[in-house]
C-alpha positions as CSV (number, residue, x, y, z in Angstrom):
1,M,0.0,0.0,0.0
2,K,2.9,2.4,0.9
3,T,4.5,1.7,-2.5
4,L,1.2,2.3,-4.3
5,K,0.7,5.7,-2.5
6,T,4.2,6.8,-3.3
7,G,3.8,5.8,-7.0
8,L,0.5,7.7,-7.2
9,I,2.1,10.9,-5.7
10,I,5.0,10.8,-8.1
11,S,2.9,9.9,-11.1
12,L,0.4,12.7,-10.4
13,F,3.2,15.2,-10.2
14,L,5.0,14.0,-13.4
15,A,1.7,13.8,-15.3
16,T,0.9,17.4,-14.2
17,L,4.3,18.5,-15.5
18,S,4.0,16.7,-18.8
19,L,0.3,17.3,-19.6
20,G,-0.2,20.7,-17.9
21,P,1.5,22.9,-20.5
22,V,-0.3,21.0,-23.4
23,R,-3.7,21.2,-21.8
24,A,-3.2,24.9,-20.8
25,A,-2.1,25.7,-24.4
26,E,-5.2,24.0,-25.7
27,D,-7.4,25.9,-23.4
28,G,-5.7,29.2,-24.3
29,L,-4.5,29.7,-20.7
30,L,-0.8,30.1,-21.1
31,D,-1.0,32.6,-24.0
32,G,-4.3,34.0,-22.8
33,N,-6.1,34.4,-19.5
34,L,-3.3,32.9,-17.2
35,S,-0.4,34.8,-18.7
36,T,-2.2,38.2,-19.0
37,S,-3.8,37.9,-15.5
38,G,-0.4,37.4,-13.8
39,I,-1.6,34.4,-11.9
40,E,1.3,32.0,-11.2
41,V,0.7,28.2,-10.8
42,S,3.7,26.1,-9.7
43,G,4.5,22.6,-8.5
44,E,7.5,21.2,-6.7
45,L,8.8,17.7,-5.9
46,A,11.6,16.9,-3.4
47,F,13.3,13.7,-2.5
48,N,15.3,13.8,0.8
49,S,17.4,11.2,2.6
50,I,15.6,12.1,5.9
51,Y,12.8,14.5,6.9
52,M,14.4,17.4,8.9
53,W,12.2,20.2,10.3
54,R,13.5,23.1,12.4
55,G,16.4,21.0,13.7
56,I,14.2,18.0,14.5
57,M,14.4,14.7,12.6
58,L,10.8,13.7,12.0
59,D,11.7,10.6,9.9
60,G,15.0,8.8,9.5
61,D,13.8,7.2,6.2
62,A,13.9,8.7,2.7
63,V,10.9,10.8,2.0
64,V,9.1,12.4,-1.0
65,Q,7.6,15.9,-0.6
66,P,5.4,17.3,-3.4
67,G,3.7,20.7,-3.3
68,F,1.4,22.7,-5.4
69,Y,0.8,26.5,-5.3
70,V,-1.3,29.3,-6.8
71,R,-0.2,33.0,-6.4
72,S,-2.2,36.0,-7.3
73,P,-0.6,38.7,-9.5
74,E,1.4,41.6,-8.0
75,S,-0.8,44.6,-7.1
76,K,-0.9,47.6,-4.9
77,F,-2.8,45.5,-2.4
78,G,-0.1,42.9,-2.1
79,R,0.0,39.2,-3.2
80,V,-1.8,36.1,-2.0
81,K,-0.5,32.5,-2.2
82,L,-2.5,29.3,-1.6
83,G,-0.8,26.0,-1.4
84,V,-0.8,22.3,-0.3
85,W,2.3,20.4,0.6
86,F,2.8,16.7,1.4
87,N,5.3,14.5,3.1
88,H,5.4,10.7,2.6
89,D,8.0,8.3,3.8
90,L,9.5,5.9,1.2
91,Q,10.8,3.3,3.6
92,N,9.9,1.5,6.9
93,Q,13.4,1.1,8.4
94,D,12.6,3.0,11.6
95,S,9.6,3.4,13.9
96,L,8.9,7.0,12.8
97,R,5.8,7.7,10.7
98,S,5.8,11.1,9.1
99,S,2.8,11.3,6.7
100,E,1.7,15.0,6.6
101,T,-0.4,17.3,4.6
102,D,-0.1,21.1,5.0
103,Y,-2.6,23.6,3.8
104,I,-1.0,27.1,3.4
105,F,-2.3,30.6,3.1
106,D,0.2,33.5,2.7
107,Y,-0.2,37.2,2.2
108,T,2.8,39.3,1.2
109,Y,3.1,43.1,0.6
110,S,6.2,44.3,-1.2
111,F,8.0,47.6,-0.6
112,P,10.9,48.7,-2.7
113,S,13.5,47.2,-0.4
114,L,11.6,44.7,1.7
115,D,8.7,42.3,1.8
116,L,6.2,41.9,4.7
117,S,4.5,38.5,5.0
118,T,1.9,36.9,7.2
119,G,0.0,33.7,6.9
120,F,-1.5,30.5,8.3
121,T,-0.8,26.8,8.0
122,Y,-3.0,23.9,8.9
123,Y,-1.1,20.7,9.6
124,D,-2.7,17.3,9.2
125,F,-0.8,14.3,10.7
126,P,-2.7,11.1,9.8
127,D,0.0,8.9,11.5
128,A,0.2,10.8,14.7
129,V,-1.1,9.3,18.0
130,P,-2.0,12.3,20.3
131,P,-2.0,12.0,24.1
132,D,-5.8,11.6,24.1
133,G,-5.4,8.3,22.2
134,S,-7.4,9.5,19.1
135,S,-6.4,8.4,15.6
136,G,-4.4,11.1,13.7
137,G,-3.5,14.6,14.8
138,F,-3.5,18.2,13.6
139,S,-2.2,21.6,14.4
140,R,-2.5,25.2,13.4
141,E,0.2,27.8,13.0
142,A,0.2,31.6,12.3
143,Y,3.3,33.5,11.2
144,G,4.7,36.8,10.3
145,G,8.0,37.8,8.7
146,I,10.1,40.4,7.0
147,T,12.5,39.9,4.2
148,F,15.2,42.5,3.3
149,N,15.6,41.5,-0.4
150,K,18.0,44.3,-1.3
151,L,20.6,43.5,1.4
152,L,23.5,41.1,1.2
153,L,22.4,37.5,1.9
154,S,18.7,38.6,1.8
155,P,18.1,38.3,5.5
156,A,14.6,37.2,6.5
157,I,13.2,37.1,10.1
158,Y,10.1,35.0,10.7
159,Y,8.1,34.3,13.8
160,Y,5.8,31.2,14.0
161,Y,3.2,30.6,16.7
162,D,1.7,27.2,16.9
163,F,-1.6,27.3,18.8
164,G,-2.6,23.7,18.3
165,R,-3.2,21.9,21.6
166,K,-0.7,19.1,22.4
167,E,-3.8,16.9,23.2
168,D,-4.6,17.1,19.5
169,G,-1.0,16.6,18.3
170,G,-0.2,20.3,18.1
171,G,3.0,22.2,18.9
172,Q,1.7,24.8,21.3
173,G,4.8,27.0,21.2
174,S,6.7,29.4,19.0
175,Y,9.7,29.3,16.7
176,T,11.7,32.4,15.6
177,V,14.2,32.1,12.7
178,L,16.8,34.1,10.8
179,N,17.2,32.9,7.2
180,L,20.1,33.8,5.0
181,S,20.6,33.0,1.3
182,H,22.8,33.8,-1.6
183,S,23.0,32.6,-5.2
184,I,26.1,32.7,-7.5
185,P,25.3,32.3,-11.2
186,F,27.7,30.5,-13.5
187,V,27.7,29.0,-17.0
188,V,28.6,25.4,-18.0
189,S,28.4,24.5,-21.7
190,K,26.0,27.4,-22.4
191,Y,23.7,26.3,-19.6
192,N,22.9,29.0,-16.9
193,L,23.3,27.4,-13.5
194,S,23.6,28.8,-10.0
195,L,25.3,27.8,-6.8
196,D,22.7,28.4,-4.0
197,L,23.9,28.8,-0.5
198,S,21.6,29.0,2.5
199,G,21.7,29.0,6.3
200,H,19.5,29.7,9.3
201,V,19.5,30.0,13.1
202,G,16.3,29.2,14.9
203,Y,15.0,29.6,18.4
204,N,12.4,27.1,19.7
205,N,10.2,28.2,22.6
206,K,8.4,25.0,23.8
207,Q,7.2,24.1,20.3
208,Y,6.6,20.3,20.5
209,Y,9.2,20.1,23.3
210,R,9.6,21.2,26.9
211,G,11.9,24.1,27.6
212,K,13.8,26.2,25.1
213,G,16.5,25.5,22.5
214,G,17.0,25.8,18.8
215,D,18.9,24.8,15.7
216,A,21.3,26.1,13.1
217,A,21.8,24.8,9.6
218,L,23.8,25.3,6.4
219,G,22.9,24.2,2.9
220,A,24.3,24.2,-0.6
221,G,22.8,23.2,-3.9
222,V,23.2,23.7,-7.6
223,T,20.1,24.8,-9.7
224,V,20.1,23.2,-13.1
225,P,17.6,24.2,-15.8
226,L,16.1,21.0,-17.4
227,L,13.3,22.6,-19.5
228,K,12.1,26.2,-20.0
229,N,10.1,26.3,-16.8
230,L,11.6,23.2,-15.0
231,T,14.6,23.3,-12.7
232,C,16.4,20.7,-10.6
233,K,18.5,21.3,-7.6
234,P,20.6,18.6,-5.9
235,N,21.5,19.8,-2.4
236,I,23.3,18.9,0.8
237,N,22.6,20.2,4.3
238,Y,24.0,20.1,7.8
239,S,21.9,20.7,10.9
240,V,23.0,21.3,14.5
241,P,20.5,21.4,17.4
242,W,21.2,23.1,20.7
243,G,19.6,23.7,24.1
244,N,16.7,21.4,25.1
245,I,16.3,20.2,21.5
246,S,19.6,18.3,21.9
247,D,19.0,17.2,25.5
248,K,18.9,13.4,25.6
249,N,16.1,13.6,28.2
250,N,14.0,15.8,26.0
251,G,14.5,16.3,22.2
252,N,17.6,14.0,22.0
253,Q,18.4,15.5,18.5
254,K,21.9,15.2,17.0
255,N,24.0,16.9,14.4
256,R,22.9,15.5,11.0
257,L,24.1,15.6,7.4
258,Y,21.5,14.9,4.8
259,G,20.8,15.6,1.2
260,G,18.2,15.5,-1.6
261,V,17.0,16.6,-4.9
262,Y,14.4,19.4,-5.4
263,M,12.5,20.0,-8.6
264,S,10.3,23.0,-9.5
265,Y,8.0,23.8,-12.4
266,I,6.2,27.0,-13.1
267,F,3.2,26.7,-15.4
């Protein structure tokens, strides 16, 4: 059953990539309503050796993570994005189960030198077993952030507040993070590639764990264009937890090196 579900997720994404442009062209969307309206539809597909989230290993098995998004056009009122994101483990070599579906709403208003964002995410955890013994769990998280897109390393500061009850499988805590990123373009055999560097430092205040702690991580990847609107990025990452997240009597998280491949398509 797990193999069947994995195959269906991957097949749906690949079919969307291959048939989407053709169907859209037939309906006059790409060269008509969609392109002139400024609406952006995109899909992504990631394969990772483990599932890492904010310094926490949620699954030690390989995972597949597809996502689909729709963004409104830029306007004087800002921009809205709706999305759905999935995680599904590809193996059963440990006792962790990490099936997850996230429903995402984001609103961003752009100024000349910075972006302000706020949003909401609903997390559905079908494999979770909350303390009340019910089948499955869920949580809800609101966030706000600011990105300085004109500064070196494009610093972005975000605050996430999870108000889901622990009895339901929620985090009931907060996470604050500073993200940094930088891309270095280069050319190989007439192909325009980029070396993408990233890093973050996060502070966890009782979110899913007792006490306080956090994590830091560095990542590097190379973005490779495959088709006009399709890119692929192999990447490698190193995560370091600290504070209560690394306490063996609490989070018991360790330094971890992991990698994966990320694909993105814009319709």
